[in-house]
Every structure is written in structure tokens, then in C-alpha cells.
All heavy atoms as a GROMACS GRO file, in nm:
protein
  532
    1MET      N    1  -1.785   0.405   0.960
    1MET     CA    2  -1.699   0.389   0.850
    1MET      C    3  -1.577   0.475   0.878
    1MET      O    4  -1.589   0.591   0.909
    1MET     CB    5  -1.757   0.422   0.716
    1MET     CG    6  -1.675   0.407   0.602
    1MET     SD    7  -1.757   0.456   0.452
    1MET     CE    8  -1.740   0.315   0.361
    2SER      N    9  -1.455   0.426   0.846
    2SER     CA   10  -1.335   0.510   0.868
    2SER      C   11  -1.318   0.610   0.767
    2SER      O   12  -1.364   0.605   0.654
    2SER     CB   13  -1.212   0.418   0.883
    2SER     OG   14  -1.185   0.360   0.764
    3ASP      N   15  -1.246   0.723   0.802
    3ASP     CA   16  -1.216   0.836   0.711
    3ASP      C   17  -1.114   0.790   0.616
    3ASP      O   18  -0.998   0.750   0.654
    3ASP     CB   19  -1.172   0.947   0.800
    3ASP     CG   20  -1.132   1.064   0.718
    3ASP    OD1   21  -1.155   1.069   0.593
    3ASP    OD2   22  -1.076   1.165   0.777
    4PRO      N   23  -1.143   0.786   0.484
    4PRO     CA   24  -1.053   0.750   0.382
    4PRO      C   25  -0.923   0.836   0.366
    4PRO      O   26  -0.823   0.792   0.318
    4PRO     CB   27  -1.131   0.740   0.258
    4PRO     CG   28  -1.245   0.825   0.285
    4PRO     CD   29  -1.273   0.830   0.426
    5SER      N   30  -0.934   0.960   0.423
    5SER     CA   31  -0.823   1.044   0.415
    5SER      C   32  -0.735   1.040   0.541
    5SER      O   33  -0.631   1.108   0.556
    5SER     CB   34  -0.859   1.188   0.395
    5SER     OG   35  -0.935   1.236   0.501
    6ALA      N   36  -0.776   0.955   0.636
    6ALA     CA   37  -0.710   0.938   0.764
    6ALA      C   38  -0.565   0.880   0.744
    6ALA      O   39  -0.542   0.805   0.656
    6ALA     CB   40  -0.776   0.853   0.868
    7PRO      N   41  -0.463   0.923   0.816
    7PRO     CA   42  -0.331   0.867   0.805
    7PRO      C   43  -0.333   0.720   0.821
    7PRO      O   44  -0.414   0.659   0.894
    7PRO     CB   45  -0.246   0.932   0.919
    7PRO     CG   46  -0.327   1.055   0.952
    7PRO     CD   47  -0.476   1.023   0.925
    8LEU      N   48  -0.241   0.658   0.739
    8LEU     CA   49  -0.232   0.503   0.754
    8LEU      C   50  -0.090   0.464   0.742
    8LEU      O   51   0.000   0.536   0.692
    8LEU     CB   52  -0.320   0.439   0.654
    8LEU     CG   53  -0.304   0.465   0.506
    8LEU    CD1   54  -0.221   0.362   0.436
    8LEU    CD2   55  -0.437   0.477   0.433
    9ARG      N   56  -0.062   0.343   0.786
    9ARG     CA   57   0.070   0.279   0.784
    9ARG      C   58   0.053   0.154   0.692
    9ARG      O   59  -0.032   0.066   0.712
    9ARG     CB   60   0.110   0.236   0.916
    9ARG     CG   61   0.234   0.160   0.933
    9ARG     CD   62   0.363   0.231   0.900
    9ARG     NE   63   0.378   0.356   0.982
    9ARG     CZ   64   0.473   0.449   0.944
    9ARG    NH1   65   0.561   0.430   0.857
    9ARG    NH2   66   0.487   0.555   1.020
   10LEU      N   67   0.141   0.139   0.588
   10LEU     CA   68   0.137   0.033   0.501
   10LEU      C   69   0.250  -0.066   0.522
   10LEU      O   70   0.349  -0.024   0.565
   10LEU     CB   71   0.140   0.076   0.355
   10LEU     CG   72   0.035   0.166   0.298
   10LEU    CD1   73   0.080   0.236   0.173
   10LEU    CD2   74  -0.091   0.081   0.277
   11SER      N   75   0.223  -0.194   0.488
   11SER     CA   76   0.323  -0.289   0.496
   11SER      C   77   0.308  -0.384   0.365
   11SER      O   78   0.193  -0.396   0.312
   11SER     CB   79   0.336  -0.369   0.614
   11SER     OG   80   0.219  -0.447   0.643
   12ALA      N   81   0.414  -0.440   0.312
   12ALA     CA   82   0.411  -0.532   0.199
   12ALA      C   83   0.484  -0.661   0.235
   12ALA      O   84   0.590  -0.647   0.279
   12ALA     CB   85   0.470  -0.458   0.072
   13ASP      N   86   0.416  -0.770   0.212
   13ASP     CA   87   0.476  -0.902   0.240
   13ASP      C   88   0.537  -0.957   0.100
   13ASP      O   89   0.459  -1.010   0.026
   13ASP     CB   90   0.379  -0.991   0.305
   13ASP     CG   91   0.439  -1.127   0.336
   13ASP    OD1   92   0.551  -1.166   0.290
   13ASP    OD2   93   0.370  -1.192   0.426
   14ARG      N   94   0.663  -0.934   0.075
   14ARG     CA   95   0.721  -0.986  -0.054
   14ARG      C   96   0.713  -1.139  -0.065
   14ARG      O   97   0.711  -1.192  -0.174
   14ARG     CB   98   0.865  -0.935  -0.072
   14ARG     CG   99   0.862  -0.781  -0.100
   14ARG     CD  100   1.006  -0.728  -0.096
   14ARG     NE  101   1.092  -0.805  -0.194
   14ARG     CZ  102   1.108  -0.767  -0.319
   14ARG    NH1  103   1.046  -0.673  -0.365
   14ARG    NH2  104   1.201  -0.849  -0.390
   15ASP      N  105   0.703  -1.211   0.044
   15ASP     CA  106   0.690  -1.355   0.046
   15ASP      C  107   0.561  -1.400  -0.009
   15ASP      O  108   0.547  -1.510  -0.070
   15ASP     CB  109   0.709  -1.417   0.176
   15ASP     CG  110   0.863  -1.405   0.223
   15ASP    OD1  111   0.957  -1.394   0.140
   15ASP    OD2  112   0.884  -1.404   0.339
   16ARG      N  113   0.455  -1.322   0.013
   16ARG     CA  114   0.320  -1.351  -0.046
   16ARG      C  115   0.290  -1.293  -0.180
   16ARG      O  116   0.205  -1.343  -0.247
   16ARG     CB  117   0.219  -1.294   0.057
   16ARG     CG  118   0.213  -1.366   0.186
   16ARG     CD  119   0.098  -1.312   0.271
   16ARG     NE  120  -0.030  -1.360   0.213
   16ARG     CZ  121  -0.150  -1.358   0.274
   16ARG    NH1  122  -0.158  -1.291   0.391
   16ARG    NH2  123  -0.261  -1.400   0.211
   17CYS      N  124   0.374  -1.191  -0.218
   17CYS     CA  125   0.348  -1.123  -0.341
   17CYS      C  126   0.368  -1.222  -0.456
   17CYS      O  127   0.460  -1.303  -0.466
   17CYS     CB  128   0.450  -1.012  -0.365
   17CYS     SG  129   0.437  -0.913  -0.519
   18VAL      N  130   0.275  -1.211  -0.566
   18VAL     CA  131   0.281  -1.298  -0.685
   18VAL      C  132   0.323  -1.215  -0.803
   18VAL      O  133   0.326  -1.266  -0.912
   18VAL     CB  134   0.151  -1.372  -0.705
   18VAL    CG1  135   0.127  -1.468  -0.591
   18VAL    CG2  136   0.032  -1.273  -0.734
   19GLY      N  137   0.349  -1.091  -0.781
   19GLY     CA  138   0.385  -1.006  -0.894
   19GLY      C  139   0.286  -0.961  -0.998
   19GLY      O  140   0.316  -0.927  -1.109
   20ALA      N  141   0.160  -0.957  -0.953
   20ALA     CA  142   0.049  -0.919  -1.041
   20ALA      C  143   0.064  -0.775  -1.082
   20ALA      O  144   0.016  -0.740  -1.195
   20ALA     CB  145  -0.089  -0.946  -0.974
   21GLY      N  146   0.117  -0.691  -1.005
   21GLY     CA  147   0.142  -0.547  -1.036
   21GLY      C  148   0.026  -0.457  -1.014
   21GLY      O  149   0.031  -0.338  -1.058
   22MET      N  150  -0.082  -0.503  -0.958
   22MET     CA  151  -0.198  -0.418  -0.926
   22MET      C  152  -0.163  -0.296  -0.842
   22MET      O  153  -0.215  -0.192  -0.862
   22MET     CB  154  -0.314  -0.495  -0.874
   22MET     CG  155  -0.372  -0.602  -0.968
   22MET     SD  156  -0.423  -0.537  -1.129
   22MET     CE  157  -0.554  -0.417  -1.082
   23CYS      N  158  -0.080  -0.326  -0.747
   23CYS     CA  159  -0.039  -0.215  -0.658
   23CYS      C  160   0.032  -0.103  -0.728
   23CYS      O  161  -0.005   0.012  -0.716
   23CYS     CB  162   0.046  -0.271  -0.543
   23CYS     SG  163   0.198  -0.357  -0.597
   24ALA      N  164   0.129  -0.137  -0.810
   24ALA     CA  165   0.208  -0.037  -0.891
   24ALA      C  166   0.123   0.033  -0.988
   24ALA      O  167   0.145   0.147  -1.012
   24ALA     CB  168   0.329  -0.100  -0.959
   25LEU      N  169   0.019  -0.034  -1.046
   25LEU     CA  170  -0.063   0.026  -1.143
   25LEU      C  171  -0.158   0.124  -1.073
   25LEU      O  172  -0.197   0.228  -1.126
   25LEU     CB  173  -0.138  -0.076  -1.222
   25LEU     CG  174  -0.058  -0.160  -1.325
   25LEU    CD1  175  -0.141  -0.283  -1.371
   25LEU    CD2  176  -0.008  -0.070  -1.432
   26THR      N  177  -0.211   0.084  -0.957
   26THR     CA  178  -0.320   0.155  -0.892
   26THR      C  179  -0.257   0.269  -0.808
   26THR      O  180  -0.314   0.385  -0.800
   26THR     CB  181  -0.388   0.064  -0.796
   26THR    OG1  182  -0.436  -0.051  -0.875
   26THR    CG2  183  -0.508   0.136  -0.733
   27ALA      N  184  -0.148   0.254  -0.750
   27ALA     CA  185  -0.087   0.360  -0.666
   27ALA      C  186   0.062   0.363  -0.696
   27ALA      O  187   0.154   0.330  -0.609
   27ALA     CB  188  -0.113   0.327  -0.515
   28PRO      N  189   0.099   0.418  -0.812
   28PRO     CA  190   0.247   0.431  -0.842
   28PRO      C  191   0.330   0.524  -0.762
   28PRO      O  192   0.452   0.502  -0.758
   28PRO     CB  193   0.243   0.486  -0.992
   28PRO     CG  194   0.114   0.549  -1.006
   28PRO     CD  195   0.017   0.475  -0.914
   29GLY      N  196   0.270   0.607  -0.682
   29GLY     CA  197   0.343   0.685  -0.594
   29GLY      C  198   0.376   0.621  -0.462
   29GLY      O  199   0.452   0.673  -0.376
   30VAL      N  200   0.316   0.502  -0.449
   30VAL     CA  201   0.329   0.432  -0.315
   30VAL      C  202   0.400   0.301  -0.335
   30VAL      O  203   0.477   0.253  -0.255
   30VAL     CB  204   0.197   0.414  -0.248
   30VAL    CG1  205   0.204   0.341  -0.113
   30VAL    CG2  206   0.116   0.550  -0.224
   31PHE      N  207   0.377   0.237  -0.449
   31PHE     CA  208   0.426   0.102  -0.484
   31PHE      C  209   0.498   0.097  -0.612
   31PHE      O  210   0.464   0.166  -0.702
   31PHE     CB  211   0.308  -0.006  -0.484
   31PHE     CG  212   0.227  -0.009  -0.354
   31PHE    CD1  213   0.104   0.046  -0.354
   31PHE    CD2  214   0.268  -0.077  -0.247
   31PHE    CE1  215   0.024   0.042  -0.239
   31PHE    CE2  216   0.204  -0.081  -0.130
   31PHE     CZ  217   0.072  -0.028  -0.126
   32ASP      N  218   0.589   0.006  -0.621
   32ASP     CA  219   0.658  -0.030  -0.743
   32ASP      C  220   0.685  -0.176  -0.749
   32ASP      O  221   0.646  -0.241  -0.654
   32ASP     CB  222   0.795   0.052  -0.753
   32ASP     CG  223   0.850   0.067  -0.895
   32ASP    OD1  224   0.792   0.010  -0.992
   32ASP    OD2  225   0.948   0.128  -0.920
   33GLN      N  226   0.752  -0.221  -0.849
   33GLN     CA  227   0.794  -0.366  -0.867
   33GLN      C  228   0.937  -0.365  -0.884
   33GLN      O  229   0.996  -0.284  -0.966
   33GLN     CB  230   0.715  -0.440  -0.975
   33GLN     CG  231   0.566  -0.451  -0.945
   33GLN     CD  232   0.492  -0.527  -1.066
   33GLN    OE1  233   0.464  -0.444  -1.161
   33GLN    NE2  234   0.479  -0.650  -1.061
   34ASP      N  235   1.006  -0.474  -0.830
   34ASP     CA  236   1.149  -0.482  -0.859
   34ASP      C  237   1.168  -0.537  -0.993
   34ASP      O  238   1.080  -0.605  -1.051
   34ASP     CB  239   1.220  -0.562  -0.752
   34ASP     CG  240   1.187  -0.705  -0.748
   34ASP    OD1  241   1.163  -0.768  -0.858
   34ASP    OD2  242   1.188  -0.768  -0.641
   35ASP      N  243   1.288  -0.510  -1.057
   35ASP     CA  244   1.319  -0.541  -1.188
   35ASP      C  245   1.346  -0.692  -1.199
   35ASP      O  246   1.336  -0.757  -1.303
   35ASP     CB  247   1.435  -0.464  -1.244
   35ASP     CG  248   1.402  -0.322  -1.268
   35ASP    OD1  249   1.280  -0.297  -1.287
   35ASP    OD2  250   1.498  -0.236  -1.257
   36GLU      N  251   1.394  -0.763  -1.092
   36GLU     CA  252   1.443  -0.896  -1.098
   36GLU      C  253   1.329  -0.999  -1.099
   36GLU      O  254   1.314  -1.086  -1.186
   36GLU     CB  255   1.534  -0.926  -0.986
   36GLU     CG  256   1.670  -0.856  -1.006
   36GLU     CD  257   1.758  -0.884  -0.888
   36GLU    OE1  258   1.735  -0.989  -0.809
   36GLU    OE2  259   1.860  -0.810  -0.863
   37GLU      N  260   1.231  -0.983  -0.997
   37GLU     CA  261   1.128  -1.082  -0.987
   37GLU      C  262   0.986  -1.022  -1.007
   37GLU      O  263   0.884  -1.096  -1.001
   37GLU     CB  264   1.128  -1.138  -0.846
   37GLU     CG  265   1.265  -1.212  -0.817
   37GLU     CD  266   1.269  -1.261  -0.666
   37GLU    OE1  267   1.202  -1.366  -0.641
   37GLU    OE2  268   1.332  -1.194  -0.595
   38GLY      N  269   0.976  -0.894  -1.014
   38GLY     CA  270   0.845  -0.835  -1.029
   38GLY      C  271   0.766  -0.821  -0.906
   38GLY      O  272   0.647  -0.788  -0.908
   39LEU      N  273   0.842  -0.834  -0.794
   39LEU     CA  274   0.773  -0.823  -0.660
   39LEU      C  275   0.754  -0.693  -0.611
   39LEU      O  276   0.827  -0.600  -0.650
   39LEU     CB  277   0.846  -0.913  -0.559
   39LEU     CG  278   0.864  -1.065  -0.588
   39LEU    CD1  279   0.941  -1.127  -0.477
   39LEU    CD2  280   0.731  -1.130  -0.614
   40VAL      N  281   0.656  -0.668  -0.522
   40VAL     CA  282   0.619  -0.544  -0.472
   40VAL      C  283   0.743  -0.469  -0.403
   40VAL      O  284   0.825  -0.538  -0.326
   40VAL     CB  285   0.502  -0.545  -0.372
   40VAL    CG1  286   0.528  -0.639  -0.250
   40VAL    CG2  287   0.457  -0.405  -0.334
   41VAL      N  288   0.755  -0.345  -0.422
   41VAL     CA  289   0.848  -0.262  -0.353
   41VAL      C  290   0.764  -0.146  -0.288
   41VAL      O  291   0.699  -0.073  -0.362
   41VAL     CB  292   0.952  -0.195  -0.451
   41VAL    CG1  293   1.042  -0.095  -0.373
   41VAL    CG2  294   1.037  -0.308  -0.508
   42LEU      N  295   0.768  -0.128  -0.161
   42LEU     CA  296   0.695  -0.029  -0.087
   42LEU      C  297   0.774   0.100  -0.088
   42LEU      O  298   0.886   0.105  -0.037
   42LEU     CB  299   0.670  -0.079   0.057
   42LEU     CG  300   0.587   0.020   0.135
   42LEU    CD1  301   0.453   0.055   0.075
   42LEU    CD2  302   0.574  -0.034   0.279
   43LEU      N  303   0.726   0.203  -0.165
   43LEU     CA  304   0.804   0.331  -0.174
   43LEU      C  305   0.769   0.416  -0.063
   43LEU      O  306   0.852   0.507  -0.024
   43LEU     CB  307   0.761   0.396  -0.298
   43LEU     CG  308   0.787   0.325  -0.428
   43LEU    CD1  309   0.729   0.393  -0.553
   43LEU    CD2  310   0.940   0.289  -0.437
   44ASP      N  311   0.653   0.410   0.000
   44ASP     CA  312   0.613   0.498   0.104
   44ASP      C  313   0.518   0.429   0.204
   44ASP      O  314   0.401   0.406   0.177
   44ASP     CB  315   0.546   0.619   0.048
   44ASP     CG  316   0.524   0.730   0.154
   44ASP    OD1  317   0.555   0.715   0.267
   44ASP    OD2  318   0.476   0.844   0.104
   45ALA      N  319   0.569   0.397   0.332
   45ALA     CA  320   0.484   0.327   0.426
   45ALA      C  321   0.383   0.413   0.488
   45ALA      O  322   0.284   0.370   0.550
   45ALA     CB  323   0.579   0.275   0.528
   46ALA      N  324   0.395   0.547   0.471
   46ALA     CA  325   0.306   0.637   0.536
   46ALA      C  326   0.273   0.743   0.426
   46ALA      O  327   0.321   0.854   0.428
   46ALA     CB  328   0.364   0.711   0.660
   47PRO      N  329   0.184   0.705   0.334
   47PRO     CA  330   0.160   0.788   0.212
   47PRO      C  331   0.095   0.928   0.257
   47PRO      O  332   0.019   0.937   0.352
   47PRO     CB  333   0.068   0.711   0.122
   47PRO     CG  334   0.009   0.605   0.217
   47PRO     CD  335   0.105   0.584   0.320
   48ALA      N  336   0.122   1.023   0.166
   48ALA     CA  337   0.066   1.154   0.186
   48ALA      C  338  -0.077   1.146   0.154
   48ALA      O  339  -0.131   1.054   0.090
   48ALA     CB  340   0.136   1.256   0.088
   49PRO      N  341  -0.158   1.248   0.201
   49PRO     CA  342  -0.299   1.242   0.185
   49PRO      C  343  -0.349   1.227   0.038
   49PRO      O  344  -0.448   1.150   0.012
   49PRO     CB  345  -0.350   1.386   0.225
   49PRO     CG  346  -0.249   1.421   0.335
   49PRO     CD  347  -0.115   1.369   0.279
   50GLU      N  348  -0.281   1.277  -0.055
   50GLU     CA  349  -0.327   1.261  -0.196
   50GLU      C  350  -0.296   1.124  -0.251
   50GLU      O  351  -0.360   1.088  -0.352
   50GLU     CB  352  -0.250   1.365  -0.288
   50GLU     CG  353  -0.100   1.352  -0.290
   50GLU     CD  354  -0.030   1.442  -0.186
   50GLU    OE1  355  -0.091   1.478  -0.087
   50GLU    OE2  356   0.090   1.460  -0.213
   51HIS      N  357  -0.237   1.042  -0.176
   51HIS     CA  358  -0.199   0.896  -0.221
   51HIS      C  359  -0.276   0.792  -0.141
   51HIS      O  360  -0.270   0.672  -0.174
   51HIS     CB  361  -0.048   0.865  -0.218
   51HIS     CG  362   0.031   0.953  -0.311
   51HIS    ND1  363   0.030   0.939  -0.443
   51HIS    CD2  364   0.120   1.052  -0.280
   51HIS    CE1  365   0.113   1.023  -0.496
   51HIS    NE2  366   0.164   1.082  -0.409
   52ARG      N  367  -0.347   0.836  -0.031
   52ARG     CA  368  -0.403   0.739   0.049
   52ARG      C  369  -0.521   0.663  -0.007
   52ARG      O  370  -0.530   0.541   0.012
   52ARG     CB  371  -0.454   0.800   0.183
   52ARG     CG  372  -0.328   0.853   0.267
   52ARG     CD  373  -0.379   0.930   0.395
   52ARG     NE  374  -0.264   0.991   0.453
   52ARG     CZ  375  -0.260   1.097   0.529
   52ARG    NH1  376  -0.378   1.154   0.553
   52ARG    NH2  377  -0.156   1.138   0.582
   53ALA      N  378  -0.607   0.727  -0.088
   53ALA     CA  379  -0.717   0.657  -0.135
   53ALA      C  380  -0.665   0.546  -0.248
   53ALA      O  381  -0.722   0.426  -0.237
   53ALA     CB  382  -0.818   0.755  -0.213
   54ALA      N  383  -0.568   0.583  -0.320
   54ALA     CA  384  -0.515   0.482  -0.415
   54ALA      C  385  -0.439   0.366  -0.342
   54ALA      O  386  -0.454   0.260  -0.388
   54ALA     CB  387  -0.416   0.552  -0.515
   55ALA      N  388  -0.374   0.399  -0.230
   55ALA     CA  389  -0.307   0.299  -0.159
   55ALA      C  390  -0.412   0.207  -0.098
   55ALA      O  391  -0.387   0.078  -0.100
   55ALA     CB  392  -0.224   0.360  -0.042
   56ARG      N  393  -0.523   0.258  -0.040
   56ARG     CA  394  -0.627   0.162   0.011
   56ARG      C  395  -0.682   0.076  -0.105
   56ARG      O  396  -0.711  -0.042  -0.084
   56ARG     CB  397  -0.741   0.252   0.071
   56ARG     CG  398  -0.691   0.320   0.205
   56ARG     CD  399  -0.810   0.404   0.251
   56ARG     NE  400  -0.772   0.488   0.358
   56ARG     CZ  401  -0.764   0.438   0.486
   56ARG    NH1  402  -0.790   0.318   0.520
   56ARG    NH2  403  -0.727   0.526   0.586
   57MET      N  404  -0.707   0.137  -0.214
   57MET     CA  405  -0.757   0.062  -0.326
   57MET      C  406  -0.660  -0.050  -0.364
   57MET      O  407  -0.699  -0.167  -0.396
   57MET     CB  408  -0.795   0.147  -0.446
   57MET     CG  409  -0.858   0.075  -0.565
   57MET     SD  410  -0.893   0.188  -0.700
   57MET     CE  411  -1.037   0.272  -0.636
   58ALA      N  412  -0.531  -0.012  -0.374
   58ALA     CA  413  -0.436  -0.115  -0.418
   58ALA      C  414  -0.427  -0.227  -0.322
   58ALA      O  415  -0.415  -0.341  -0.364
   58ALA     CB  416  -0.295  -0.052  -0.424
   59ALA      N  417  -0.443  -0.208  -0.189
   59ALA     CA  418  -0.440  -0.308  -0.087
   59ALA      C  419  -0.561  -0.400  -0.114
   59ALA      O  420  -0.545  -0.524  -0.098
   59ALA     CB  421  -0.440  -0.249   0.050
   60GLY      N  422  -0.668  -0.343  -0.145
   60GLY     CA  423  -0.793  -0.422  -0.164
   60GLY      C  424  -0.794  -0.506  -0.297
   60GLY      O  425  -0.851  -0.612  -0.303
   61LEU      N  426  -0.711  -0.458  -0.396
   61LEU     CA  427  -0.708  -0.530  -0.527
   61LEU      C  428  -0.595  -0.626  -0.527
   61LEU      O  429  -0.596  -0.715  -0.619
   61LEU     CB  430  -0.675  -0.420  -0.637
   61LEU     CG  431  -0.787  -0.317  -0.669
   61LEU    CD1  432  -0.740  -0.220  -0.767
   61LEU    CD2  433  -0.904  -0.404  -0.728
   62CYS      N  434  -0.505  -0.629  -0.432
   62CYS     CA  435  -0.390  -0.722  -0.433
   62CYS      C  436  -0.446  -0.879  -0.428
   62CYS      O  437  -0.507  -0.914  -0.337
   62CYS     CB  438  -0.302  -0.708  -0.314
   62CYS     SG  439  -0.160  -0.826  -0.309
   63PRO      N  440  -0.425  -0.953  -0.532
   63PRO     CA  441  -0.480  -1.083  -0.542
   63PRO      C  442  -0.414  -1.182  -0.438
   63PRO      O  443  -0.473  -1.289  -0.403
   63PRO     CB  444  -0.447  -1.130  -0.683
   63PRO     CG  445  -0.334  -1.052  -0.727
   63PRO     CD  446  -0.350  -0.914  -0.663
   64ALA      N  447  -0.292  -1.144  -0.397
   64ALA     CA  448  -0.219  -1.241  -0.294
   64ALA      C  449  -0.242  -1.193  -0.151
   64ALA      O  450  -0.200  -1.256  -0.064
   64ALA     CB  451  -0.074  -1.240  -0.330
   65GLY      N  452  -0.310  -1.081  -0.133
   65GLY     CA  453  -0.323  -1.026  -0.002
   65GLY      C  454  -0.189  -0.995   0.067
   65GLY      O  455  -0.168  -1.007   0.184
   66ALA      N  456  -0.096  -0.942  -0.021
   66ALA     CA  457   0.039  -0.919   0.030
   66ALA      C  458   0.053  -0.776   0.086
   66ALA      O  459   0.148  -0.749   0.151
   66ALA     CB  460   0.140  -0.939  -0.079
   67LEU      N  461  -0.049  -0.696   0.077
   67LEU     CA  462  -0.052  -0.562   0.129
   67LEU      C  463  -0.142  -0.544   0.254
   67LEU      O  464  -0.258  -0.597   0.246
   67LEU     CB  465  -0.090  -0.462   0.024
   67LEU     CG  466  -0.025  -0.468  -0.106
   67LEU    CD1  467  -0.078  -0.371  -0.210
   67LEU    CD2  468   0.132  -0.447  -0.095
   68ALA      N  469  -0.087  -0.483   0.354
   68ALA     CA  470  -0.176  -0.451   0.470
   68ALA      C  471  -0.167  -0.311   0.505
   68ALA      O  472  -0.067  -0.243   0.485
   68ALA     CB  473  -0.116  -0.542   0.581
   69LEU      N  474  -0.270  -0.262   0.562
   69LEU     CA  475  -0.277  -0.125   0.607
   69LEU      C  476  -0.343  -0.111   0.744
   69LEU      O  477  -0.431  -0.198   0.778
   69LEU     CB  478  -0.357  -0.032   0.507
   69LEU     CG  479  -0.492  -0.071   0.454
   69LEU    CD1  480  -0.592  -0.008   0.531
   69LEU    CD2  481  -0.494  -0.036   0.308
   70ALA      N  482  -0.293  -0.020   0.815
   70ALA     CA  483  -0.337  -0.001   0.957
   70ALA      C  484  -0.347   0.153   0.978
   70ALA      O  485  -0.262   0.227   0.928
   70ALA     CB  486  -0.246  -0.060   1.057
   71PRO      N  487  -0.451   0.193   1.056
   71PRO     CA  488  -0.458   0.330   1.077
   71PRO      C  489  -0.346   0.382   1.175
   71PRO      O  490  -0.302   0.299   1.255
   71PRO     CB  491  -0.599   0.345   1.156
   71PRO     CG  492  -0.624   0.213   1.200
   71PRO     CD  493  -0.565   0.110   1.109
   72VAL      N  494  -0.308   0.502   1.162
   72VAL     CA  495  -0.206   0.558   1.251
   72VAL      C  496  -0.291   0.616   1.363
   72VAL      O  497  -0.378   0.702   1.347
   72VAL     CB  498  -0.118   0.654   1.183
   72VAL    CG1  499  -0.024   0.729   1.274
   72VAL    CG2  500  -0.045   0.604   1.070
   73GLU      N  501  -0.255   0.571   1.488
   73GLU     CA  502  -0.326   0.616   1.601
   73GLU      C  503  -0.277   0.757   1.637
   73GLU      O  504  -0.161   0.786   1.636
   73GLU     CB  505  -0.296   0.520   1.727
   73GLU     CG  506  -0.343   0.379   1.696
   73GLU     CD  507  -0.492   0.369   1.685
   73GLU    OE1  508  -0.568   0.446   1.747
   73GLU    OE2  509  -0.533   0.287   1.603
   74ALA      N  510  -0.380   0.841   1.662
   74ALA     CA  511  -0.349   0.975   1.706
   74ALA      C  512  -0.281   0.974   1.838
   74ALA      O  513  -0.323   0.904   1.931
   74ALA     CB  514  -0.477   1.063   1.707
   75THR      N  515  -0.184   1.063   1.862
   75THR     CA  516  -0.117   1.078   1.987
   75THR      C  517  -0.175   1.192   2.056
   75THR      O  518  -0.201   1.297   1.993
   75THR     CB  519   0.040   1.089   1.970
   75THR    OG1  520   0.061   1.185   1.888
   75THR    CG2  521   0.090   0.956   1.915
   76GLY      N  522  -0.182   1.195   2.184
   76GLY     CA  523  -0.225   1.303   2.267
   76GLY      C  524  -0.131   1.415   2.276
   76GLY      O  525  -0.010   1.400   2.229
   77PRO      N  526  -0.170   1.532   2.330
   77PRO     CA  527  -0.077   1.640   2.340
   77PRO      C  528   0.045   1.630   2.429
   77PRO      O  529   0.060   1.545   2.503
   77PRO     CB  530  -0.169   1.751   2.396
   77PRO     CG  531  -0.293   1.694   2.439
   77PRO     CD  532  -0.296   1.557   2.377
   0.00000   0.00000   0.00000
């Protein structure tokens, strides 16, 4: 199982977003919704450790599958 506190990279597909708002409710430090259409706005593609668990949960709760997350690969010395 992967480390839930490990760095991650987020992306949001506004074309898939249906404006349900689960992301903004679950992780308000990472996601918002625009005022015009209510679509997802990604505030932080590489969230700080204290926001990572909520960001992962938001990605899992998105009914449209508009949010994607990928681990950040560690770079060597």
C-alpha cells in the first residue's frame, strides 16, 4: 500500500467535471469551483503534506472521475 503522506501531483479535467463540488467540500485548500459554471478549479497541483489525505479523498469521491493523482517520483542525489 502506498504512503498516504507521500508527495503527489494532481490534475483536474474541467471537461469531465459536472460541478458536484465534492472536491471543494472535501479539500478546500486544494480545490475550488468557479463562479460561472461551478466547475473545478485546481488551487494546488502539489499539495502540502497536511492537505494530501483530503486531496486523495476528494479524487476518490469525484462522481465524474475528473480528478487524477499521481505519485511524485523521488529523484536521486
